[in-house]
C-alpha positions, 0 to 999 in steps of 0.5 A: 483435554480435547482441543476445541476450535471456534470458527467465526464467519462474517458473510456480509462484513464489507456491506454491513460495515459500509451500511453501519457508517452510512445506513440506507434502505433497500437492495445494496451492493459494494462494487469492485473492479477486476480487470475491465469489469465491475463485479459485485463484491458484497451484498446486503440481505435485500439484494440477495432476496432479489436474486443477486449474488456475489461475483456477478457483473454489475451490469447484470445486477442492475438488469435484475434489480434496477433499484440497486444502490451501489458504492465502491468497495474499500478492501483496505478498510475491510481488512482493517475491520477484520483485524479490529474484530480479531482483537475484539475476539480476544475476549473469547480465546487467547489465540485468534487468527484471521481466516480468509478475508471474512472470517476468524478462527479461535482456539477456545480450549479450556475457555467455554466453562467461563461462559457457562458452556460452548452454546452459551459462548456462541450465544454471547458472541452472536448477541454482541456482534449483532448489536454492532450491526454485523451478520455472523455465523459460527461453529465449534468443533475439534478441527479447524477444517470442520469448524470452517466448513460448518460455520459456512453451512449453518453453524452449530456445535459438534460434540466430541465424537460426532465429527464424522457424522456431522460434517459428512452431510456437508457438500464437498465444496465446504472442504476449502477446495477450488470450484473446479475440483468440487465440480469434477467431484460432483460429476463423479457423484461425490456430492457430500463429504461422506461420499468422499470419505468412503472412496479409496484415497489413491485414485482420488489423489492421482486424479485431483492431487494431494491437496484434496486429501490434505483438506479432507485429513485436516477436516477429520483431524488426521493432519493437524492444522495450527491456529497461528495468529499474526504478529502484531506490528509494533505501535510507535506512539506516546502520550502525555497528560498535563496537570494544568492546561498550557497555551504558550508555544514554548510550553508545547515545544517543551512537552514535544521534546519529552515525547520525542525522546521517548518515541525515538527510544522506542524506535531505536529498540525496534531498529526503526525510523519514522517517516511521518509523524502526527502530533495531537494536541487535546484542548480543554474544550474537547477539540483536537488540533493536529500537526503532521510532518513528513521526513525525507528519510527514516529518522529517529533523531529528536533534535532534527525532528523537533525543528520541523514541528516548530512552524506547525505548532506556531499556527495552532490555536490553543483556545482555553489551553491544552491538557494532553498531547499525543505523538505517533509515528504512523509511518515507519521504516527499518533503520539499522544502527549506524556507526557514530561519526562518519565525517563530513560526507555523513554530515552533508547527507544529513543536512541535505535530508533536513533540507528535503524534509523542510521543502517537502513539508512546505511544498509537498514531497512529490514536488521536490525532485532530483535527476537520476541517470537513465540508460539512453543515448537520446538526450531527453531520455538520459535522465529521470525526474524522481521525488527526492524523498523516495529515491537516492542519488546515483552517480551517472554511468561512465560514458565513452564518446563525445562530451555532453553539455551540463545545461540541457533544454528542448531543441531551439531553432537557429537562424543561419547566416552562412554555411561552410558545407550543408552538413557542417555548423554554420559560420554565423547564426542567430539564436535567442536574438543574439548573433554568434560566429563559429570559432571551432567545432567538434563532431559530429555525434550521430544519434538515431531514434529509439524505434521502440519509443514513439517520440514525436520529437524524434520522428524526423529521424537521425540527428548529427550533434556538434560541439560549437565554440563561438567567438562571443564565448558560449559553447553550444550543442547544435544538431543537424537533421539530414532529413529536414536540413534544419539546425537546432540548439539543445544544450550549452557547455559550462 
């Protein structure tokens, strides 16, 4: 049995999808920002009839068509739509793969007779897609390259034995080559694929590289090109339908406990851990309540996860009762198996993770921060603030030199009462409305500005840092700026 491939092309997938959600009349375009310029990403038929084309600058498009209506392009939603169409196209073939950003390729070998033939299969596909509000073009032939080319240049069905004659009429740009190569071939007079087939292969390969010959061989079937659908990502979700509606918090938590056990077993089989979970509670009146939580670390421990749901479940209004529950981990990360036990260090780490999770769900995970060490001699740059849920604790690097204070704050001026020497710490000084007497000093430690950073706080130049022990008890970190002859306090030793 000869191999038969179906190429499906959605020329206006992004604009059709956007207009399906929010219809409007007249010329319409989706705009995508690339670099510093907004470009036309996708058009509807009315905009194309006005002379607009994909890839042109938005300013040029508005100059040609002042009544153009635009929306920002959503590439993520567009990719998700194509994946959904790939799943739907499984009704026509057992293997369907994504072909670029706006197309699909399906191996329909042995399938067309179920629809009455290849032409009937195409008619059924076009009718269903057009009812959904999408523009479509398709082609059926023996090779993936030929099907791709024909689908984007009119579509149709190429019977067995008619491949070379039919695709020979198409332009060389249909071979999935870059625009520079197709323009260079056109300047040589090689406009159609039939012109390219008749030429000696060696000179073309030397001038344009092996890619041109590879695409030509794939279209002609000399070099095979498989249809390999992407592996489906596992879905981590479980559901429960209840025989009678429930409304008590204890009943909901009992049902959640069963769902969590099943979900965590699925996560464990895939060596994954949940980072965000969503509980959907379907009520008798067809309303749905949602409780969503986040986790500071990937986790699949039902007891620890369940404790985080308690507050959200308590606030749910059950109405006339809840008759179905659904739990899903819509964000998951790899979590390999761990050795049981682990001692007090592991228990401490788990307790800290639970604390970060509780605080993150209440305050927001981006607001729970931790300090991380940074490679800088400048005190203000010796640490970084990072969300605790998205970073790991790091030990500070070993320093060689004077001790640094535990408590660090922005520089605060001190009032000098007496000096031993212009560049040594004052005998008496006033700071934060308190009078201090110097008992012992250690230093100085000279720190120069990092010239590659334009920091306004360090534009005064050098700083000489001193460790000052006072008669009153506090041990302070003072610095002197030789350029301005001023003293400041920036830290305190514990």
